[in-house]
C-alpha positions in Angstrom: 3.6 -0.7 -28.1 5.5 -3.8 -27.4 8.8 -1.7 -26.8 7.1 1.1 -24.5 5.9 -2.0 -22.3 9.3 -3.7 -22.3 11.1 -0.6 -21.3 8.4 0.1 -18.2 9.2 -3.8 -17.1 13.1 -3.2 -17.7 12.8 -0.2 -15.6 14.5 1.8 -18.4 13.1 5.5 -18.1 15.7 6.9 -20.6 14.6 4.8 -23.6 10.9 5.9 -22.6 11.7 9.5 -22.6 13.5 9.0 -25.6 10.3 7.3 -27.1 8.9 11.0 -26.9 5.5 11.4 -28.8 5.8 7.7 -30.2 3.8 6.6 -26.7 0.5 6.2 -27.3 -1.9 7.6 -24.3 -4.2 4.2 -24.7 -1.0 2.1 -23.4 -0.1 4.3 -20.7 -2.4 2.4 -18.2 -0.3 -1.0 -19.3 2.8 1.1 -18.8 1.6 1.9 -15.2 0.5 -1.4 -14.3 3.9 -2.7 -15.4 6.1 -0.3 -13.8 4.3 -0.4 -10.4 4.4 -4.5 -10.6 8.3 -4.4 -10.9 8.4 -1.3 -8.4 9.8 1.5 -11.0 8.2 4.2 -9.4 10.3 6.6 -11.3 8.7 5.5 -14.4 5.2 5.7 -13.3 5.6 9.1 -11.8 7.3 10.3 -15.0 4.1 8.9 -17.1 2.0 10.4 -14.6 3.4 13.9 -14.9 4.0 14.0 -18.6 0.7 12.4 -19.7 -1.4 13.1 -16.8 -4.9 13.7 -17.2 -8.4 12.8 -15.6 -8.0 8.7 -17.1 -4.4 8.7 -16.0 -4.5 10.0 -13.0 -7.2 7.6 -11.9 -5.1 4.5 -13.4 -2.1 5.9 -11.3 -4.3 5.8 -8.1 -5.6 2.5 -8.8 -2.0 1.0 -9.4 -0.7 2.9 -6.4 -3.5 0.9 -4.2 -3.2 -2.5 -6.0 0.9 -2.4 -5.9 1.3 -0.6 -2.4 3.3 2.0 -4.0 3.2 5.0 -1.6 5.6 6.6 -3.4 3.2 7.1 -6.5 0.4 8.0 -4.5 2.2 10.7 -2.5 3.0 12.1 -5.8 -0.5 11.7 -6.8 -1.9 13.6 -3.9 0.8 16.3 -4.7 -0.8 17.4 -8.1 -3.5 19.8 -7.9 -5.2 18.9 -11.2 -5.2 15.3 -9.6 -7.7 13.6 -8.2 -9.7 15.3 -5.2 -9.0 13.3 -2.1 -11.2 15.7 -0.1 -14.4 13.2 -1.4 -15.0 9.8 1.2 -15.9 8.1 -1.5 -12.9 8.5 -3.4 -10.6 7.8 -0.4 -12.9 4.7 0.4 -12.4 3.4 -3.0 -8.5 3.2 -2.9 -9.0 2.0 0.6 -10.9 -1.2 -0.2 -8.4 -1.6 -3.1 -5.5 -1.3 -1.0 -7.0 -3.5 2.2 -7.8 -6.3 -0.6 -4.7 -6.3 -2.1 -2.5 -6.0 1.4 -1.2 -2.8 0.9 -0.5 -1.6 4.2 1.9 1.7 3.2 -1.2 2.9 1.1 -3.8 2.6 3.7 -1.8 4.4 6.3 -1.6 7.5 3.5 -4.8 7.1 2.9 -6.1 6.8 6.2 -4.2 10.2 7.3 -6.2 12.1 4.6 -7.8 14.6 6.7 -11.3 14.1 5.6 -11.3 10.4 6.6 -11.4 12.4 10.5 -15.0 12.7 9.8 -16.0 9.2 9.0 -16.5 6.0 11.2 -13.6 3.6 11.2 -15.4 0.8 9.6 -12.7 0.1 6.6 -10.0 -0.1 9.1 -11.9 -2.6 11.3 -12.5 -4.3 8.4 -8.8 -4.4 7.8 -7.9 -5.4 11.1 -10.4 -8.3 10.8 -9.0 -10.0 7.9 -5.4 -9.7 9.5 -3.8 -8.0 6.8 -2.3 -4.9 8.0 -3.1 -5.0 11.6 0.7 -4.9 12.7 1.4 -2.1 10.4 -1.0 0.4 11.4 -1.5 2.2 15.1 -5.2 1.0 15.8 -5.1 2.9 19.1 -7.1 5.8 17.9 
């Protein structure tokens, strides 16, 4: 576990790949959080792709929203067996995390989910009120 987290912190994707089956699934969430924190999206996407299951996808979603990692969110949304973003509550949860953590890139992506067109813009209004993302999002709609 210690070496795995250190590799995630240092951005050492090759060392993580070399670990192979020594990486335990219960350590993956900490690896995501560490890689996202330090901006190593290649590691986060690798972990999501190699070890992907419902729990891992949920962890990736939360990390992307907390750390404003648009690249990770886009990779997650492109996976067929990933989270179903057609449900408003799934998008709303991500928006709530992203707005609270000042993650404008992720907010923009989530607001572009087609299903969001069917719901009021209450969350966007809240974000604008908080002043966290108003200069990064086109609020003219």
